[in-house]
C-alpha positions in Angstrom: 1.5 1.4 -98.5 -0.6 0.7 -101.6 2.5 0.7 -103.8 4.2 -1.7 -101.4 1.2 -4.1 -101.6 1.1 -3.8 -105.3 4.8 -4.6 -105.6 4.4 -7.6 -103.3 1.5 -8.9 -105.3 3.3 -8.5 -108.6 6.4 -10.2 -107.2 4.4 -13.2 -106.1 2.6 -13.5 -109.5 5.8 -13.2 -111.4 7.5 -15.8 -109.2 4.6 -18.2 -109.6 4.5 -17.7 -113.3 8.3 -18.4 -113.6 7.9 -21.5 -111.5 5.1 -22.8 -113.7 7.2 -22.2 -116.8 10.2 -24.0 -115.2 8.2 -27.1 -114.5 9.1 -28.3 -118.0 12.8 -28.2 -117.2 13.9 -30.2 -114.2 16.1 -28.2 -111.9 18.7 -31.0 -111.7 19.6 -30.9 -115.4 23.3 -30.1 -115.4 24.8 -27.4 -117.6 27.0 -30.0 -119.4 27.3 -33.9 -119.7 30.4 -35.5 -121.0 30.2 -38.8 -123.0 33.6 -40.1 -122.3 36.0 -41.3 -125.1 34.1 -43.7 -127.4 36.4 -44.9 -130.2 37.0 -44.0 -133.8 33.5 -42.9 -134.9 32.1 -39.5 -134.1 28.8 -38.8 -132.2 25.7 -38.7 -134.4 22.9 -37.8 -132.1 21.7 -37.2 -128.5 18.4 -37.9 -126.7 17.5 -37.1 -123.1 15.0 -39.0 -121.0 14.1 -36.4 -118.5 11.5 -38.5 -116.7 13.9 -41.4 -116.0 17.1 -39.3 -115.8 19.2 -40.8 -118.7 21.0 -39.4 -121.7 21.7 -41.5 -124.8 24.5 -40.9 -127.3 24.8 -42.6 -130.7 28.4 -43.0 -131.8 27.8 -44.5 -135.3 28.5 -48.1 -134.4 27.1 -48.1 -130.8 24.5 -46.6 -128.5 25.7 -45.2 -125.1 23.3 -44.8 -122.0 24.5 -42.6 -119.2 22.9 -41.0 -116.1 22.7 -37.2 -115.9 25.9 -37.1 -113.8 27.8 -38.6 -116.7 28.1 -42.1 -115.4 28.0 -44.9 -117.9 25.0 -47.2 -117.3 25.2 -49.4 -120.4 25.8 -49.6 -124.1 24.6 -51.4 -127.2 27.4 -52.4 -129.6 27.9 -54.6 -132.7 26.4 -52.3 -135.4 28.2 -52.6 -138.7 25.9 -49.8 -140.2 25.5 -46.2 -139.4 23.5 -45.4 -136.3 22.4 -41.7 -136.6 20.1 -39.2 -134.9 18.0 -40.2 -131.9 14.7 -39.2 -130.3 12.5 -40.6 -127.5 8.9 -41.6 -128.2 6.0 -40.9 -125.8 6.2 -44.5 -124.5 9.9 -44.0 -123.5 11.5 -46.1 -126.2 14.5 -44.7 -128.0 14.3 -44.3 -131.8 17.4 -44.0 -134.0 18.0 -43.9 -137.7 20.1 -46.9 -138.9 21.7 -47.2 -142.4 23.3 -50.0 -144.3 24.5 -49.0 -147.7 27.2 -49.7 -150.3 28.4 -46.1 -150.8 31.7 -44.5 -149.6 30.3 -44.0 -146.1 29.1 -47.6 -145.7 32.2 -49.1 -147.1 34.4 -47.0 -144.8 32.4 -48.1 -141.7 32.7 -51.7 -142.8 36.5 -51.4 -143.5 37.1 -49.7 -140.1 35.2 -52.5 -138.4 37.1 -55.2 -140.2 34.1 -56.4 -142.3 35.2 -58.0 -145.6 31.9 -57.8 -147.5 30.4 -54.4 -148.5 27.0 -53.9 -146.9 23.7 -54.3 -148.7 21.3 -51.4 -148.9 18.8 -51.2 -146.0 17.5 -48.2 -144.1 15.8 -48.7 -140.8 14.4 -47.1 -137.7 16.0 -48.9 -134.7 13.7 -49.0 -131.6 15.5 -49.6 -128.3 14.0 -50.5 -125.0 16.1 -48.4 -122.8 15.1 -50.3 -119.6 16.9 -53.3 -121.0 20.2 -51.5 -121.5 21.7 -52.3 -118.1 25.4 -53.0 -118.7 28.2 -52.0 -121.2 28.8 -53.8 -124.5 25.4 -55.5 -124.9 25.2 -56.9 -128.4 22.7 -55.5 -130.8 21.9 -58.8 -132.6 22.0 -61.2 -129.7 20.0 -59.5 -126.9 16.3 -58.8 -126.8 16.5 -55.0 -126.5 16.1 -53.8 -130.1 13.6 -53.9 -132.9 14.0 -52.5 -136.4 11.5 -51.2 -139.0 12.4 -51.0 -142.7 11.9 -47.6 -144.4 11.1 -48.7 -148.0 10.5 -45.2 -149.3 14.1 -44.1 -148.6 15.6 -47.2 -150.1 13.5 -46.7 -153.3 14.8 -43.2 -153.7 18.4 -44.2 -152.8 18.4 -47.0 -155.4 16.7 -45.0 -158.2 18.4 -43.1 -161.0 17.3 -39.9 -162.6 18.2 -37.9 -165.7 19.9 -34.6 -164.7 20.3 -32.5 -167.8 22.3 -34.8 -170.1 23.6 -37.2 -167.4 22.1 -40.1 -165.5 22.6 -39.5 -161.8 22.2 -42.1 -159.1 19.8 -41.5 -156.2 16.5 -39.7 -156.6 16.5 -36.3 -154.8 20.2 -37.1 -154.2 19.1 -39.4 -151.4 22.1 -40.7 -149.4 20.0 -42.5 -146.8 18.3 -41.3 -143.6 19.7 -39.5 -140.6 17.7 -36.8 -138.7 14.6 -38.0 -136.8 12.1 -36.5 -134.4 8.5 -36.8 -133.1 6.2 -33.8 -133.8 2.7 -32.8 -134.9 1.5 -32.4 -138.4 2.5 -29.0 -139.7 -0.3 -26.4 -139.3 -2.4 -28.9 -137.4 -5.1 -27.7 -135.0 -4.2 -30.8 -132.9 -0.5 -30.5 -132.0 -0.9 -33.2 -129.3 -0.9 -35.9 -131.9 2.7 -36.8 -132.7 4.2 -38.4 -135.8 7.6 -39.7 -136.5 9.6 -37.6 -139.0 12.6 -39.0 -140.8 14.9 -36.8 -142.8 16.9 -37.9 -145.9 20.6 -37.6 -146.1 21.3 -35.5 -149.2 24.5 -35.8 -151.2 26.2 -32.5 -151.5 27.1 -32.9 -155.2 27.5 -29.4 -156.5 27.1 -30.5 -160.2 23.5 -31.6 -159.9 20.4 -29.3 -159.7 18.0 -31.6 -157.8 19.6 -31.6 -154.3 18.5 -28.2 -153.0 15.6 -29.4 -150.9 15.5 -31.4 -147.7 13.1 -34.4 -147.7 11.1 -35.4 -144.6 9.0 -38.6 -144.4 6.1 -38.6 -141.9 4.8 -41.8 -140.3 2.1 -42.7 -137.8 3.9 -45.3 -135.5 0.8 -46.4 -133.6 0.8 -49.8 -135.5 4.5 -50.2 -135.9 4.8 -53.1 -133.5 3.6 -55.4 -136.3 6.6 -54.4 -138.4 9.4 -54.6 -135.8 11.9 -57.4 -136.1 15.2 -58.2 -134.4 18.4 -57.1 -136.1 20.2 -59.6 -138.4 22.9 -57.7 -140.3 23.8 -60.7 -142.5 20.1 -61.0 -143.6 18.5 -57.6 -143.7 14.7 -57.8 -143.5 12.2 -55.6 -145.4 9.4 -55.4 -142.8 8.0 -51.9 -142.7 5.3 -49.6 -144.0 4.8 -49.5 -147.8 4.9 -45.7 -147.8 4.9 -42.7 -145.5 1.7 -40.8 -144.6 3.3 -37.7 -146.1 6.5 -36.7 -147.9 7.5 -33.1 -147.4 10.2 -30.9 -149.0 12.0 -27.9 -147.5 14.1 -25.5 -149.7 17.3 -24.9 -147.8 19.8 -24.9 -150.6 22.5 -27.6 -150.9 23.9 -29.3 -147.8 26.3 -32.1 -147.2 24.4 -35.3 -146.2 21.1 -33.5 -145.5 19.6 -33.0 -142.0 22.0 -34.5 -139.5 19.9 -33.7 -136.5 16.2 -33.0 -136.5 14.3 -31.9 -133.3 10.8 -30.8 -132.7 10.6 -28.2 -129.9 7.2 -28.0 -128.2 8.1 -24.7 -126.5 8.4 -22.9 -129.9 6.3 -25.3 -131.9 9.0 -25.6 -134.6 11.3 -28.2 -136.1 15.0 -27.5 -135.7 17.3 -28.9 -138.5 21.1 -28.9 -138.1 23.2 -29.7 -141.2 26.7 -29.8 -142.5 26.8 -26.6 -144.6 26.7 -27.0 -148.4 29.1 -25.6 -151.0 27.0 -24.1 -153.8 27.9 -20.4 -154.0 24.3 -19.3 -155.0 23.0 -20.3 -151.6 23.7 -18.8 -148.1 24.9 -22.2 -146.8 23.6 -21.9 -143.3 24.3 -24.6 -140.6 20.9 -24.4 -138.9 17.4 -24.1 -140.2 14.1 -23.8 -138.4 11.0 -25.2 -140.0 7.8 -23.3 -139.1 5.4 -26.1 -137.9 2.6 -23.5 -137.4 2.3 -23.2 -141.2 0.4 -25.6 -143.3 2.3 -27.3 -146.3 2.1 -25.5 -149.6 1.5 -27.4 -152.9 4.2 -26.7 -155.4 6.5 -28.2 -158.0 10.1 -29.1 -157.9 12.6 -30.5 -160.4 13.4 -34.2 -160.1 15.8 -35.1 -162.9 14.5 -33.4 -166.0 10.9 -33.5 -164.8 8.6 -31.3 -162.7 6.8 -33.1 -159.9 4.1 -32.0 -157.5 5.2 -31.9 -153.9 4.2 -30.4 -150.5 6.6 -27.7 -149.3 7.2 -26.7 -145.7 8.1 -23.2 -144.7 11.2 -21.9 -143.0 10.7 -19.7 -140.0 10.8 -16.1 -141.0 13.3 -15.0 -138.3 17.0 -14.3 -138.1 19.3 -13.8 -141.1 17.6 -14.1 -144.5 19.4 -14.3 -147.9 18.0 -11.7 -150.2 18.8 -13.6 -153.4 17.1 -16.9 -152.5 14.7 -15.9 -149.7 16.2 -18.7 -147.5 16.4 -18.0 -143.7 18.7 -19.7 -141.3 21.7 -19.3 -139.0 25.4 -19.8 -139.0 25.9 -21.9 -135.9 28.9 -24.1 -135.2 27.2 -26.9 -133.2 24.1 -29.0 -133.5 24.9 -31.4 -136.4 26.1 -34.1 -133.9 23.4 -33.7 -131.3 20.4 -31.3 -130.7 17.7 -32.0 -128.1 15.0 -29.6 -126.7 14.6 -29.6 -122.9 11.6 -27.3 -122.6 11.2 -23.6 -121.8 13.5 -22.6 -124.8 16.5 -24.7 -123.5 18.4 -27.3 -125.5 21.2 -29.7 -125.0 23.6 -29.3 -128.0 26.6 -31.5 -128.7 30.1 -30.2 -128.9 32.0 -33.1 -130.6 35.8 -33.4 -130.5 38.6 -35.9 -131.2 41.7 -36.2 -129.1 45.3 -36.7 -130.4 44.9 -40.5 -130.3 41.8 -40.3 -132.5 39.3 -41.0 -129.7 35.9 -39.4 -130.4 33.9 -37.8 -127.6 31.1 -35.3 -127.0 30.0 -32.9 -124.3 26.4 -31.7 -124.4 26.0 -28.1 -123.3 22.9 -26.3 -122.2 21.8 -23.5 -124.6 19.0 -21.0 -124.7 17.2 -20.5 -128.0 17.4 -16.8 -129.1 16.7 -16.8 -132.8 17.5 -13.2 -133.5 19.7 -11.6 -136.2 22.9 -12.2 -134.3 22.4 -15.5 -132.5 20.6 -18.8 -132.9 21.4 -19.9 -129.4 23.3 -18.6 -126.4 25.4 -20.8 -124.1 24.1 -21.1 -120.6 26.8 -20.6 -117.9 
């Protein structure tokens, strides 16, 4: 009888514990959500508003808003730049990285959209009021649903030149712009409740230069950003934004193509997840996924910038999973994530599977995954 009572007690305790953990993941979140066919540009990022029941996809030149059943609610179109990764702030607004630049990517976007003039350089955080996105094909410039904040630090590095051995190379730190963004605490902070905006550089994958083996993250406190926000005017790009970031962090991952494509802070593990297009330098393991250990405080160190050594703050990679013995770099080979990665709570994520049909129409399906992080798997697909 005692054993039966003990078993019953343990069953109730375990059931209540499981229910308390599952509160962070609504039971109505589907295993997959399909974006529909969205044109010639591939998906760049995904964000889920669990409180209100919406999912947002960025497809380079437009933002798509859907309900959790996959029904289109609205969209914002008319971007002639590069709308990248997405995240949702505590106030419910959707933040996205937005690039205008005159390199091969920028010129290709302009050409595909029929724009005659190459874009000027301007990197922004686009801030959307999701409640105002109520119908398809709302115009980014003409309707009052969007504010933009200029990211001066990234533009400065993009436009700078450095000496790399005996050559002059464009773009300090091989900065190609900005892409991955997320909200998260200060690394190693005793107050993880305070959240900051993190913006990751795109990094050119030039295998001939030696200064593009670190990811670069800018940290901003957005509590006073309303004073910077301006409407979007793509023919007259503004420069209203903070003079500099609160912090500038570096993470040694080895070379990648265009840096961190998707950056996501996961409160369940307390870490930053960084999905990339793998690099091509043979001396590095060239992982697709890195996890930055946000429990560890930054370390003061020096890195090479051109032919100089500069003092920087280095963030640590999580010491888990595969680790390259030659470089000490840890990470995972994982096919998905660079086009969409969003934590759901309790170790679950929505991860984008992007594809293109025979007619060239781009689309995405986000699938629910469980974080594993062992030697064999980064994530496991939930079925």
